[in-house]
C-alpha positions in Angstrom: -16.1 -16.3 -11.3 -13.5 -14.2 -9.7 -13.9 -10.5 -10.3 -10.8 -9.0 -11.9 -9.4 -6.5 -9.5 -7.8 -3.4 -11.1 -5.3 -1.8 -8.7 -4.7 1.8 -8.9 -3.0 4.3 -6.5 -4.8 6.9 -4.4 -2.9 9.6 -6.4 -4.3 8.6 -9.7 -7.8 8.0 -8.3 -7.8 11.6 -6.9 -6.3 12.9 -10.1 -8.9 11.3 -12.3 -11.8 12.4 -10.1 -10.6 16.0 -10.1 -10.0 16.0 -13.8 -13.4 14.4 -14.5 -15.2 17.0 -12.3 -13.2 19.8 -13.9 -14.1 18.5 -17.4 -17.8 18.4 -16.5 -17.8 21.9 -15.0 -15.8 23.3 -17.9 -18.1 21.6 -20.5 -21.2 23.0 -18.8 -19.8 26.5 -18.4 -18.6 26.4 -22.1 -22.1 25.5 -23.3 -23.7 28.2 -21.2 -21.3 30.9 -22.3 -21.5 29.8 -25.9 -25.3 29.9 -25.9 -25.5 33.1 -24.0 -23.1 34.8 -26.4 -25.0 33.4 -29.5 -28.3 34.6 -28.1 -26.8 38.1 -27.3 -25.4 38.4 -30.8 -28.7 37.4 -32.4 -30.6 39.8 -30.2 -28.1 42.5 -31.2 -28.6 41.6 -34.9 -32.3 41.9 -34.6 -32.1 45.3 -33.0 -29.6 46.6 -35.6 -31.8 45.3 -38.5 -34.9 46.8 -37.0 -33.3 50.1 -36.5 -32.2 50.1 -40.2 -35.7 49.2 -41.3 -37.3 52.0 -39.2 -34.8 54.4 -40.7 -35.7 53.3 -44.2 -39.4 53.6 -43.3 -39.0 57.1 -42.2 -37.1 58.0 -45.3 -39.6 56.2 -47.5 -42.6 58.0 -45.8 -40.7 61.4 -45.9 -39.8 61.2 -49.7 -43.3 60.0 -50.5 -42.0 57.7 -53.3 -43.4 54.4 -54.4 -40.1 52.7 -53.9 -37.8 52.6 -50.8 -34.3 53.8 -51.1 -32.0 51.2 -52.5 -29.3 52.3 -50.1 -30.8 50.0 -47.4 -32.0 47.2 -49.6 -35.6 47.4 -48.2 -38.4 46.0 -50.3 -42.2 46.5 -50.5 -44.3 43.3 -50.2 -41.2 40.9 -50.6 -42.6 37.6 -51.8 -39.8 35.7 -50.0 -40.9 37.0 -46.6 -40.9 34.1 -44.1 -44.4 32.8 -43.2 -43.7 33.3 -39.5 -42.8 36.9 -40.0 -45.8 37.4 -42.3 -48.3 36.1 -39.8 -47.0 38.6 -37.1 -47.2 41.4 -39.6 -50.9 40.7 -40.1 -51.4 41.6 -36.5 -50.1 45.1 -37.5 -46.9 44.7 -35.5 -43.3 45.1 -36.6 -41.3 42.0 -36.1 -37.9 40.3 -36.7 -36.9 36.8 -37.8 -33.5 35.0 -37.9 -32.5 32.0 -40.0 -29.3 30.3 -38.8 -26.9 28.3 -41.0 -24.0 25.9 -40.4 -21.4 28.6 -41.3 -22.4 30.6 -38.2 -23.6 33.7 -40.1 -27.3 34.5 -39.4 -29.8 35.6 -42.0 -31.8 38.4 -40.4 -35.2 39.7 -41.4 -37.1 42.7 -40.3 -40.6 43.8 -41.4 -42.9 46.7 -40.5 -46.5 47.3 -41.7 -47.2 50.6 -43.6 -50.3 52.8 -43.3 -51.5 51.8 -46.8 -51.4 48.1 -46.0 -48.0 47.3 -47.6 -45.3 45.6 -45.8 -41.8 47.1 -45.8 -39.0 44.5 -45.1 -35.3 44.3 -44.9 -33.3 41.1 -45.5 -29.6 41.1 -44.7 -26.9 38.4 -44.3 -25.7 39.7 -41.0 -22.0 38.9 -40.9 -20.5 41.8 -38.9 -17.7 39.6 -37.6 -20.3 37.5 -35.7 -18.9 34.2 -37.1 -15.4 35.3 -36.4 -16.3 36.4 -32.8 -18.1 33.1 -32.1 -15.1 31.1 -33.5 -12.7 33.0 -31.3 -15.0 32.5 -28.3 -15.3 28.8 -28.9 -11.5 28.4 -29.3 -11.0 30.4 -26.1 -13.6 28.1 -24.3 -11.8 25.0 -25.6 -8.4 26.2 -24.5 -9.7 27.2 -21.1 -11.5 23.8 -20.6 -8.4 21.9 -21.5 -6.3 24.0 -19.2 -8.8 23.3 -16.4 -8.6 19.6 -17.0 -4.8 19.5 -17.0 -4.7 21.8 -14.0 -7.0 19.5 -12.2 -4.8 16.6 -13.0 -1.8 18.4 -11.7 -3.6 19.4 -8.5 -4.8 15.8 -8.1 -1.3 14.4 -8.5 0.0 16.9 -6.0 -2.7 16.2 -3.4 -3.0 12.5 -4.1 0.8 12.2 -4.1 1.2 13.7 -0.6 -1.6 11.5 0.8 -0.2 8.4 -1.0 3.3 9.1 0.5 1.8 9.3 4.0 -0.1 6.1 3.5 2.9 4.3 2.2 5.0 5.5 5.2 2.2 4.3 7.5 2.1 0.9 5.7 5.9 0.5 5.9 5.9 1.3 9.6 3.0 -1.0 10.3 4.9 -3.8 8.4 7.9 -3.3 10.7 5.6 -3.6 13.7 4.2 -6.8 12.2 7.7 -8.1 11.9 8.3 -7.7 15.6 9.9 -4.2 15.8 7.4 -2.8 18.4 9.6 0.3 18.9 8.4 1.7 15.7 5.7 4.4 15.9 3.5 4.9 12.8 2.6 8.4 13.9 6.3 9.4 13.8 6.9 7.7 10.5 4.0 9.5 8.8 5.2 13.0 10.1 4.3 16.1 8.1 2.6 19.3 9.0 -0.9 18.6 7.6 -3.2 16.7 9.9 -5.8 14.4 8.3 -7.3 10.9 8.6 -3.9 9.4 8.1 -2.8 10.6 11.5 -6.0 9.2 13.1 -5.1 5.8 11.5 -1.5 6.1 12.7 -2.6 6.8 16.2 -5.0 3.9 16.1 -2.2 1.5 15.0 0.1 2.8 17.6 -2.5 2.4 20.3 -3.1 -1.2 19.0 0.7 -1.8 19.2 0.9 -0.6 22.7 -2.0 -2.6 23.9 -0.5 -5.7 22.3 2.9 -5.1 23.8 1.3 -4.7 27.2 -0.6 -7.9 26.8 2.4 -9.8 25.6 4.5 -8.4 28.4 1.9 -9.4 30.9 1.7 -13.0 29.5 5.5 -13.1 29.5 5.7 -12.1 33.1 3.0 -14.6 34.1 4.9 -17.4 32.2 8.2 -16.4 33.9 6.6 -16.2 37.3 5.0 -19.6 37.0 8.2 -21.2 35.7 10.2 -19.5 38.5 7.8 -20.7 41.1 7.9 -24.2 39.7 11.7 -24.5 39.9 11.8 -25.0 43.7 9.2 -27.8 44.0 10.5 -29.5 40.9 14.0 -29.5 42.3 12.7 -30.9 45.5 10.9 -33.6 43.6 14.0 -34.5 41.7 16.0 -34.6 45.0 13.4 -36.8 46.5 13.4 -39.1 43.6 17.2 -39.7 44.1 16.4 -41.1 47.6 14.0 -43.7 46.3 15.2 -47.3 46.3 16.6 -48.7 43.0 14.1 -50.1 40.6 12.0 -49.6 37.5 9.4 -47.3 39.2 12.2 -45.2 40.6 13.7 -44.8 37.1 10.4 -43.7 35.7 9.9 -41.2 38.5 13.4 -39.8 38.0 12.9 -39.6 34.2 9.7 -37.7 34.5 11.0 -35.4 37.2 14.0 -34.6 35.1 11.8 -34.0 32.0 9.6 -31.7 34.1 12.7 -29.8 35.3 14.0 -29.4 31.7 10.5 -28.2 30.7 10.5 -25.5 33.5 14.0 -24.4 32.6 13.1 -24.1 28.9 9.9 -22.1 29.6 11.8 -19.8 31.9 14.4 -19.3 29.1 11.7 -18.6 26.5 10.1 -16.0 28.8 13.5 -14.4 29.3 14.2 -14.2 25.6 10.8 -12.7 24.9 11.6 -9.9 27.2 14.2 -8.6 24.8 16.5 -7.8 27.7 19.2 -10.4 26.9 22.6 -9.2 25.7 25.3 -11.2 24.1 28.8 -11.5 25.7 30.9 -11.4 22.6 34.2 -13.3 22.0 36.4 -13.7 18.9 36.5 -17.3 17.8 37.1 -19.6 14.9 33.7 -20.8 13.8 34.7 -24.1 12.1 36.9 -25.1 15.0 34.4 -24.2 17.6 31.5 -26.0 15.9 33.6 -29.1 15.4 34.7 -29.3 19.0 31.2 -28.7 20.4 29.5 -31.2 18.1 32.1 -33.9 19.0 31.2 -33.3 22.6 27.5 -33.5 21.9 27.5 -36.5 19.6 30.7 -38.0 18.1 28.6 -39.8 15.5 27.7 -36.5 13.7 29.8 -35.6 10.6 31.2 -32.0 10.7 32.6 -30.5 7.4 34.3 -27.2 7.4 34.2 -25.8 3.8 35.7 -22.4 4.7 37.0 -21.2 8.1 36.1 -17.8 9.4 36.6 -15.7 12.5 33.4 -14.3 14.1 32.6 -12.2 17.1 29.7 -13.9 18.9 28.6 -15.3 22.2 30.0 -18.9 22.4 27.5 -19.9 25.2 24.5 -18.9 23.1 25.9 -20.3 19.9 26.5 -23.7 21.7 22.9 -23.5 22.9 21.7 -23.1 19.3 23.8 -26.0 18.1 22.6 -28.2 20.9 18.9 -27.5 20.2 19.2 -28.0 16.5 21.1 -31.3 16.9 18.6 -32.4 19.6 15.7 -31.6 17.2 17.4 -33.6 14.5 17.9 -36.6 16.8 14.3 -36.6 18.0 12.4 -35.9 14.8 14.9 -36.6 12.0 16.9 -39.6 11.0 20.6 -40.4 10.6 23.0 -39.4 9.2 23.0 -35.9 10.7 25.4 -33.5 9.0 26.8 -30.2 10.1 28.5 -27.9 7.5 30.4 -24.6 8.3 31.0 -22.3 5.4 32.3 -18.9 6.4 29.7 -17.4 8.8 27.0 -20.0 7.8 26.3 -23.2 9.8 24.0 -25.8 8.3 22.4 -28.7 10.2 20.8 -31.4 8.2 19.1 -34.7 9.0 17.6 -37.3 6.6 14.2 -37.7 8.2 10.8 -36.6 7.0 11.6 -32.9 7.1 10.0 -30.0 8.9 6.2 -29.7 9.0 4.6 -27.2 6.6 3.3 -25.1 9.5 6.9 -24.5 10.8 8.2 -23.7 7.3 5.3 -21.2 6.9 5.0 -19.6 10.3 8.4 -20.4 12.1 8.9 -22.2 15.3 6.1 -22.1 17.8 6.2 -23.1 21.5 4.3 -26.2 22.5 3.8 -27.3 18.9 5.8 -30.4 18.1 4.9 -30.7 14.4 2.6 -32.8 12.2 1.8 -36.5 12.4 4.8 -37.3 10.2 7.2 -36.5 13.0 7.5 -38.5 16.2 5.5 -36.0 18.3 8.0 -36.0 21.3 9.0 -32.8 23.0 7.2 -29.6 23.7 8.2 -27.5 20.7 10.5 -25.2 22.7 13.8 -26.3 21.3 13.6 -24.5 18.0 11.8 -21.6 19.7 14.8 -21.1 22.0 17.3 -21.5 19.1 15.5 -18.8 17.2 15.4 -16.5 20.3 19.1 -17.0 20.9 19.8 -16.3 17.3 18.0 -13.0 17.6 20.1 -12.1 20.6 23.2 -12.8 18.5 21.9 -10.7 15.7 21.9 -13.9 13.5 19.2 -15.3 11.3 17.9 -18.9 11.6 16.0 -20.4 8.7 14.4 -23.7 8.1 13.7 -25.6 4.9 13.3 -29.1 3.6 15.8 -30.8 1.2 14.0 -32.4 -1.7 14.7 -36.0 -2.6 17.6 -36.5 -5.1 19.4 -39.3 -6.9 21.9 -41.5 -5.3 19.7 -42.7 -2.5 19.2 -39.2 -1.0 16.0 -39.2 1.0 15.8 -35.4 1.6 15.4 -34.3 5.2 15.2 -31.1 7.2 17.8 -28.3 7.0 18.3 -25.6 9.5 20.6 -22.8 8.5 22.3 -20.3 11.0 23.5 -17.0 9.3 25.8 -15.2 11.7 26.1 -11.4 11.1 29.2 -9.8 9.7 29.0 -7.2 12.5 28.0 -8.4 16.0 25.6 -6.5 18.1 26.8 -4.1 20.8 26.2 -4.3 24.5 23.0 -2.3 24.1 21.6 -4.8 21.6 22.0 -2.5 18.6 24.5 -2.8 15.8 27.5 -0.4 15.3 27.1 2.4 12.7 29.8 1.8 10.1 31.4 4.9 8.6 31.6 5.1 4.8 35.1 5.3 3.5 
């Protein structure tokens, strides 16, 4: 069975913990104070009762009467004398006894042995505001305990809220890094004056990001160097293949040499795009007219439909490269008919083949991965990678999805959608800041 996971924020966990600790401490202190006050009052009641009894004894012995003065309520040989008190009197000691009741008013006894063997005792319902005082004390303890609990909750919300905000800022910054924005620094995003474990986490994430950037940059440089060094021998191989006598072997050599040259150029272009140093050379153009003209040059068989014309500021060379790669991918891995639709700033390329593989839809284009077994398996997986890289340079977004089968003989297929931005990137690669009207 899967365990049910209860998600709570750090703020509320800290608040609950502080409130629980405060409640336990307040409860323990309240019990200690209540019992100490009760014991103190009872001891005071014993002493007062005993002083009254001793005064009645002195008065009784001084007057030399057979009955004590009724002013104090003392009695001789009271039959209702408690057994515990009676047993201590037999040892010829004066003693006190207290009976407690639910109403909080104690019943206080005091007894003292006389010289003639009689027992003089005093029994009083010792109110003397004791019940009122204990009631006030209990109310004060309850109010204080509740105040401590709520104060602890407020303090926990304050402390936990600050920690939670710092963690959320760190998570948001780390998410931007995961999306490819390696310029973001988690430590700067967290900020604040207080230094705690959050800063250590931020520094660790920043160090990890720097290490990954260095590794990626090193791999990119190696890839670019290898591709650059291969250009000369591959060009020489292609030139030498042109000098071979006509025939089937010569055609095979020329075909493979040309494929190798295309691969080297593509690898070098991917390495250049990964370096994030490319800048778009912007021009104003009509998107529908531009796409129609370029598609006709690439393949007159492809249908182009302009739903809504729009002027855009973009790099025509890079836009043409994206279109060529998308159409080439549709020709290699899809099936006719291939359709291109232009609607405003959006360009859609659709084929009617088996569709994109699940890995590409889930993770995006990946170099040297040509797709699953339901595709033809030709190529090196660089076409869509280059198209996505060129789209990033243009500030555009390139998405991939599969069109589900529908009625009327529609067999579904793969759909690539290029979303050109409303505001083109500047020469520095950033986007202009628009002033609010």
